[in-house]
N, C-alpha and C positions, 0 to 999 in steps of 0.2 A: 166398608170396614173402617173402624176407627184407627187412628195412628197412635204412636207411642205417647204423644203429649197428652192425649185424652185419658190415659190410664197411668197415673203416676204413683199408684200405691205400690208398696213393696210386699213381698211374700208374707212377712210376719203379721202385717196389719190385716191381711185378708184372713189369715188363719185364726186370729184372735177375735174377729168380728162375730158377734152373737147371731147374726143373720145367716151365716154360712157355716155349713158343716165341713168336715174334712174332705169329703168327696167333691163338693162344689168348688172348694178352693183349688183342688187339683185340676179340675176342668178349666177354671179360669186362668190358672198358671200356664197351661198348655196353649190356651188361646193367645195369651200375650206373647209367648215364644214364637208361635206361628206368625203372628203379626210382625214381630221384629225380623224374622227370617224372610218374610214376604217383601218387607221394605228393602232389605239388602239385596234380595234377588231382583227387585225392580230396578235398583240402581245399576246392578251388574248387567242387566239385559237391555240397557238403553243403547240406541244406535251409536256405533263407533267403538263399542266394547269388543274386546277380544275374548272369545269363548273357546273352550276345549270341547271337541265333539268327536263322535265315532261314526265312521263310514258304514252306512247300513244298506246302501244300494248304489249301483253304478249303471247309468244309462248311456245312451249314445252322446247326449249333449250335456248331461249334468251328473254331479256326484251328490247323492242324498246323504246329509249329515244330521245325526241326532245330537242336539246340543242341550237336551233336557227341557225344552220348552213344550208348549202344547202341541206343536207339530214339528216335523223335520224341516230343515232348510236346504236350499239348493245352491250348489257352487258350480259355475261353468267349468266344464271339464278341461278347457284350454288353459285354465289357471294352474294346472298341475304339470310342471315341466319335468318332474321326475316320475316315470311310470311305476317305480317301486312303491310310491306312496298310495297308489290306487289298489288297495286291498281291503276287502270287507272286514270290518272289525278294527281297522287301524284308527288310532287316535290322531287327530290333527287340530291345529289352531286355525280359527277362522275369525273374521271380523264381521260383526252384525251390521250390515248395511241398512236394513230396514226391518222392523218388527213384522210387517206384512206389506205386500204389494197390492195391486188392484185386484189380484186373484186371491188375496188372503194368505199368500205364501210368504214364509220367512226368507229374506234375501241375505245370503252370506257371501264373503269374499276371502278366498285363500291368499290372493296376491296382496290385498290391502293389509292383511294380518302380518304377512312377512315384512312388508314395507314398514309397518308400524314398529315391529320388533327391531328391525335394523336401525330405524331412526332413534329408538330408545337406547340402542347399544351405542350409537354415535354420540348421543348426548351424555351417556354415562361414562364412556371410556375415552372419548377424544375431545380435544380442545384446539383452538386456533394455534397453529404451529406444530401440531402433531404430524407424524409421518405415517401414511397409510398406503396400502397396496390396492391398486384398482385396475380395471380393464376398460379401455376406450371402447364405447359401444356404438357411437354414431357421431356424425358431423352435424353441427347446427350453425346457425348464423352467429358469427363472431368467435367460434371456437369449437370445442368438442364436449360431449357428455361422457362422464366416466362413472363406472359402477364401482363404488367403494363400500358397498353394503346398501347404500342409498345412491341415487343419482346425484352426481356433483358436476358443476360446470367448470370446464378448463378453458379459460380465455386463450385466444390465438397467440397473444403476446407472451403467454406463460407456458407454451408447449415445449419450447426448446431454447437453448442459448445461442443458436446459430440461425442463419436465414433458412426459412422453410419454403420449399417449392410447392408442396401439395399436402394439405392436412389429411387427405384420404389415406396417406401412407401410414398413419398412426392408428387407424381404426382396427379393432380386434387384437390390439397388442396390449400387454400388461406391463405397467410401470409402477414405480413408487411415486407418491405425490405428497406435497406438503399442504395441509389445510390452511388456507389464507383467511377464510371467514365462515362463520356459522350463524345463520339467521334462524333462530328458533321459531319466531312467529310465522315466517314464510316457509319454514322447513326446507331451506336450500343451503347448499354448501358450495364454496368456491375454492378450487385447489390449484396448485402450481407444480409443474414438473421442472420448470426453468430454475426455480430457487434451489432445488435439490442438485441440479447439474452445476449451478454456479458454486454452491458450497463444496461439491466434489472437486470442481476445477481449482478453487482456492486451496483446498487441502492438498491436492496433487501438486499444485504449483509450489507450495511451501516445501513439501517433501522433496520434489524434484530439484528445487534450487539448492537444497542442502546436499543432495546426492551428486549432482553433476560436477564434473571437473573439466578444466580447459584441456582440449585434446580429445575428449570423448566424441564418439560418433553416435548420433541419435537420429530417429525418424521424426519427420514432421509433415504436416499437410499444408499446402499453400492456401492461405485464407485471403490474401490481398496482394495485388501487384501495383507498384507505383513506378514512377520514372527512375527513382534512385535505387530501387531494390524490391525484395519480396518479403512479406511477413508470413511466418510459418507458425502453426499451432502445434506445440509439442506437449500434449497432455496437460494443458492449462497454462503453459508458458508461451508467450509470444516472443519469437525470435526473429531478428532482422538478418536477412541474407542480402548484403549490399551488392549492387551490380558489379563492383570491382572484385568481389570475392566469388562470383558465380563461375567464371571460366578464365583460363589463361588467354583465351582468344579475345578479340575486340568485338563487343556487341553494342548496338545502339539502345536497345530496350530489353528489360528482363523478359518480356512476353515472347521474345525470340526463342527462349529456352524452356519456359514453364507455363502452366495454365492453372486456373483456380481449381482446387480440389486434388491436385497432383501430389502424390507422396514422394518425398525426397529424403535421402540419407545424407546428413550434413555433419560437419565437424564444429564443435564448440570452440570459438575463438576467444571470447571474453565473457565474463559474468559480472553483472552489477546486482548483487543480492539485495541491496537496500531498495533499489528501484524495480527489481524483478525483471531486469532486461538482460537479454543474451544476444551476443553477436555470433553469427553463423558463417561458415564457409563451405563452399561446394568444391571449388578448385583445389583446396588444400588437401583433398583426399587423393589427388594425383601428384605425380612428380612435377616439380617446377621446371618447365622446359628452358627457363632462363638461367638455371643454376650453372650449366657448363657452357653458356653462350659464347664467352670470350675464347674458349678453347676451340669450340666447334666452328665459329665464324670469325677468325682473326681478320684484321683490316687488310684489304686487298683481295679477299676471297671472292671468287665469282660464284653467284648463286642464281637459281632459277625459281620462279614462283608465279602466282596468279594475282592480278590486280583485283583487290576486293573493295576498295573505296577510293573515291576522288574527293578532294577538298580544294578550296581556292589556292592553297599554297603547295599542293603536291598530291601524290598518289601513294596509297598504302598497298604493299605487296605481301602476301602470305607466303613465306618460304618453307614453313612446315606448320602443322597444327599447333596453334597457340603462339606462334612467332610471326609477327608482322614487322616490316620495316618501312620507313618513309623515304620516298624518292622526292626530294624537293624540286620545284620547277627549275631552279637554277642548275640542277644536276641532270637535266633531261637532254640537253643538246649543246654541242660545241658551236654549232653554226647558226642556231636560231635563238632569238630572245623569247623564251617561252613564258607567257603570262597566265596561261590556263592549261592545266595538265591534260585536259581533254583534247588539246591540239596534238598530243603525242600518243596517249594511251586511253583505253576505255575499260570499264569493269569487265572482268572475265579474260582479259588478254594474258597470255603466257609470255613473260619477258625474262631477260637475263639482266642482272645488275651486279655491281661491285660493292662490297662492304667498305664504307668510308669511315664509320665510327660506331662504337658499341658502348652503350651506357647501361650496364647490367642492373644497377640499383633502380634506375628509373624505367627499366623495361623498354629501352629504345634502341633501334638500329637505324643508322643513316646509310642510305644506299644511293648509287648513281647509275643511270643508264648510259650517259655519254662516255663514261669511263670504259665501256666495252668497245668503243670505237677509237680510231686514231685521233689524237689531239693535234689540230693544225698548228698550235702554238709551240709544239715540241721542237720544230725546226725553223722557227722564224729568224733565229740568229743567222742561219746559213742562207735562207731565201731572201732576207731583206736586210743586208748589212747597211750601216750608216753611209750616206751619200749616194745610195742606189736610186736611180730614177725609176719610178713605178707608175703604172696606170691604175686608176681607181674610179669608183662610182660613188657619188654623193648619196648617203643614206638618210642623213638628218642634219638639220641646222639648229644651232643654239646661239645664245647671245655671245658666247665666247669663241665660237668656231664652227667647223663643219666636220662631221664624222663621215669617213669614206671607207668603203669595203675593198680590201686588197684581194681577198678570196673568201669563199664561204667560211664563216667563223672567225675571220681575222679582220679587224677594223682598226683604223688609225685616225688621229685627230690632226686637222690643220687649224692651228690657232689663228684667231683673227689678225694677230700681229704678223703672221707669216703669209698673208695673202698677197701683199703688194709692197714694193719698196717706196713707191711714190704717191700712192693714193691713201687718203685717210679713210679707212673703212669703219663705219659705226656698227654695222651688222653684216654677217657673211652673205645675207640675201642680196646685198648690193652688188655682189660679185658672182655668186653661185646660186643654183637652184637644185632642189632634190632631183636625183636622177641624172645630173650632169656627169659626163665622162671627162676626166681631167688627168693631167700628168703632175707629179709632185716628186719631191726628193725626200728620202728617209733622213730624219734628223737624229732620232734616238729610238732605241728598242729596249723595253723592260719586259723580258720574257715572264718573270715571276708575277708581275702585276698585270700582265697581258695588256701592255700599253705601247703603242707606236706613235711617235709624233712625226708629222710631215710638214713640208713647206712648199708653197707654190712660187713665192718670190725668189727662192734660191735657184730656180731654173735659169735666171738671167743675172748678169752682173749687177752689183749695187751701184747705181749711177752716182751716189753721193761720194763714193770713194775717189772718183776722178773729177768731181764737179769743179774744183778750183783750176784744174788744167784746161778744161773745156769752156769754162765761163769765168770771165774776170769782171771785177767791179768797173763800171762805166760802159760795159757792153750794152748795146741796144738790142733788145730781143722782141720777138713777136709772140703773141699768145692769145688764148681765148678765155674770156671771163667765164668761170664755172660756178661761182658762188658769191653772193653779196651779203655783207653783214653790216652792222651799225658802225663797225670800226674800219671797214674797207672792203676791197674786192680781191678774191682769189683768182689767179690766172694760171692756166695750164700752159706751160711752154712747149716748144716743139719737141723737146726730148722727153716729155711726159712729166717733168718735175714741176711742182706748183710753187708759185711765188705770191707774195702778198703786196698789194698796193694799199698802203695805209691811207685812211681818210684824209690825212694831212698832205699826202703826196698825189692826190687825184687831180687837183687843179690849183692854179694860182689865183683864180677868181672865186668870189664868194658863191656858195651854193648851200642848199638846205639839206638834201638827202644824197646818198651815194648814187641812187637811181637817176639823179639829175645829170650825172657825168657818164656812167657806164651802165650796161645791162647784161644779164646772163646771156652768153652766146655771142656777144659782140667781140670782134677782133680788136686788139689794142697793140700799140708799140710803146714799149717802156724801156727805161734804163735801169740796169742792175746797180743798186746802191749799197748792198751788203750781202755777203755770203757767209753762212755759218754751217759748215759740213757736219760738225759734231752734233748739232741739234737739228740738222736737216731743215734749215731755214734760208730763204732767199727774200731779200727786200727789193721791191721794184718802185719806180716812180714815174708817173705820167707828167707831173709838174716839172721834174728835172729834165725830162726828155724835151718838153716844150720849151723850157728856158735854156736848156743845154748847159749853160754855165751857172745856173742858180745854185744857191746853197742847198745841201741835202742833209736832212736830219737823220739821226740813227734810227732807222725803221727795222723792226724785226718781222721776218716773213714766216708764215706757217705753211708747212708741207705735210704730206700724209703722216698721221700719227701725232700731230701737235695741235694745240689750241691756243688762241691768242685772245687777250682782252683788248679793249679799245685803245688802251695806252701801250699795247705791245707786250704786257705781262701775260703769263700762261694761265688764263682763266677759262678760255673758251673762245671759239670762233663764231659763235652765234650771238 
């Protein structure tokens, strides 16, 4: 059969031709019309075309459809999801898969026709950015497939605006989606649910920020826990619940009270509408237990509670829910020097204490355990009056003296200058050792400062007070050399008093060193050449004793507590 281009004549030219009569022209006109219709029908019947047909027969496996071709076509019966469509005589749309298969049968598809119509609808009515409703139909690698009329891909990152534990939870659920991309050539669509949720969150956040007021009570869900507090999601607004606003009690970490996903009812404390930030409080919903603290626990009140925490500087005791007080290590014992609170208490112990101070604004109460016991310093005035002779034990030595214990909790100090009348003591260890038992005299008592000063030398008379009566200039004395220096030798006399033989008084003969004349421990006989009771000094001379009548220079002698220079000035005895 010829096509249209081979017959270009119009109807009038045919009718006017002398070779054709009217009947022949009519036949030819019909021929041309049939040719045009056949050409259009051929284009319409090409594979991929959508045809309207009528159901003429239903078998076990197929539905027979008449689409006006030379034979009926077959559609697999499983392509009909709706049983109501399976009725003889019903008209349906099908897609021509093939004009004939190997058996010469026309192949039709109901599913492909529906899919094609849906795709045409998407192209005609939707664009990137459009909002559509769809149902999640299955999970695939990297995301989910959604039926929005055609199958669309929902990437895993676009499913929700929060962390997803399991994508399977979304299958068979219907949501709204935003079309992100339409690829016409590949006939695929990418959608997002997250962008819709984010838009809703931003809208709700703006609306909520305008609506909320300080003091409002709102619900929120815990979304994150940090060392300093908890972040809550309140319909799109992130609120911070600081650890100090969680409870009136003391906690170390917010996780002690809340967990991820937990719903909390909180109070709005402050609002920053420009930055979209909200500060929240949990403890503010309850009465502040510190409000009446000063009336409830005045200073001196005895309280009972449980030890809840130990720190290097003390122990915290809970005296009621939300109220904790600190027992400092210095307030734990009258009789012990406590450096570690675990020496006295441990967590969980029930103890009694006395209120020492209350700082309401700072939420602090200072407590003491030792105040529940008798203070041994209360009656030291009566037990240890001045000039009382006491017995004590050496507890520690310092550069300036020795601390001794009179009784548990009561210590006194023997200053280095009160150890001996006659010996020069550089360090108390030259005279005492830790643990020594000794006798001493009370010199002073300061009850308020908890200080008692003692003296050992005061147990015996001061030999310097009567030195001039018992010892005169010119007297010959015996002694033992106790120390050698560059400027002379120190000699302990029989009465315990020290004298100095200056280097110029060692010998009338020439010598190089002091050791050439005397040595430590050697006995010597010397003559007293000067006495100075006020400064506790005695000057001796070997040279004068040897010469007996020789001239004597003015020599200064060092005794305990003094130092001499080589020329007799007070610079040092070494």
